[in-house]
N, C-alpha and C positions, 0 to 999 in steps of 0.2 A: 172517096168512095169508089171512084172508077178504078183506082189502082188496086183496091181490094178485090173487086170483081175480076179484074184481069189476072191477079195472082191466083184466085180460085180456079179460073178456067185453065190457066197454065198448069197448075198442079194436077188437076183432073186429067188433062191431056197427057202429062208425063206419066202418071200412074197407068193410064190406058196403054201407052206405048210399052211400058215395062211388062205389063200383064200379057200383052200379045207376044212379046219376045220370049217370055218364059214359057208360054203355052207352046210356041213353035219349037222350043228346045226340049219339050217334054217334061217341063217342071210345073205344069198346070196343076192347080189344086184339084184333088179328087182322082187323079190318075194313079193307077197302081201298076207296079211292075209285074208282068205276067211271068211266072216261072216257066222255064223251058225244060223240055224233057231230055235234052241232049246232055250226056254226061260231061263232066268237067274233065279236061285232059289231065292225065296224071303227069307228075313231074318226071323228068328224065331219070332220076335215080331210083324211082319206084318201078320202072320198067325192067330193070336188070335184076335177075334172081340173085340172092345172096351167095349161092355157090359159084356163080359165074364171075363174081368179083375177084379181081386179082389183088394181090397184096399191094398196097399203095407204095409207089416209088417215092423215095425222098426227093424233095424238090432241091435243085441245085442252089447253093448259096450264091447270092449276088456278090460279086467282088467289086470293090471300089477301086477305080484306077485314078491315081492322083497325077495330074499334069501340072508342072510348074511353069507358070507364065511370067515372064519378066517384062515389065512395062518400063519403057524409057521415061524418066521423069521429065516433066514439062520444063522447057528452058525458062530461065529467070527472065522476067520482062525487062526490056531496056528502059532505063530511066531517061526521060526527056525533060529537060528543064527549059522553060520558056521565060526569058527575061526581056521585058519590054523596056527599051531604052528610047526615051523621047529626045528629040533634038533639043538642044538648049534654046530656051525661049529668047527670041531677039529682044533686045532692050527697046521698049517702046519710045517713040520720040517724046521729048519733054513737053509737058502741057504748058502752053504759054497763056496766061490769063492777062487780058488787057482790060483795064477798067476805063471806060470812056465816060467822062462827066460832061454833060451838056450844060452849056451856060444858060442861066435862067433868063427868060425873056422879060424884060421890063424890070420889075423890082418894086413896083408900087403896090397900091392896094388893088389895082385892077389887072394885075398880071400882064402888063405889057400892052394893054389896049390904050389906044390914043396916046402913044408915047409923045412926050414933048408938048402936050397941050394942057392947058389949065382948065379946070372946070369952073 
């Protein structure tokens, strides 16, 4: 509801600003243009009497001058080829796998506890 009221107030204010601007420019409603009594200036050809006019001179024809312009063609671009050569990979050292087997401790039911003793 508040936004509708704000929109209404804004539109009324915009209409008032436009009305004031048009009134200042002379476009207010109800204003009429007052005719002036000053005569309208005659065109320049109306001021010369027909007898005073000389015969029209033919206008000179415009001549077209053709200039030949030679443009040096653009040089062909140089071709640059980039070849990436990697160094040969060094052979990695051989991988040595050693399997270490630990000896089992004990070997009985109790996995080495109390070795040598009887229960």
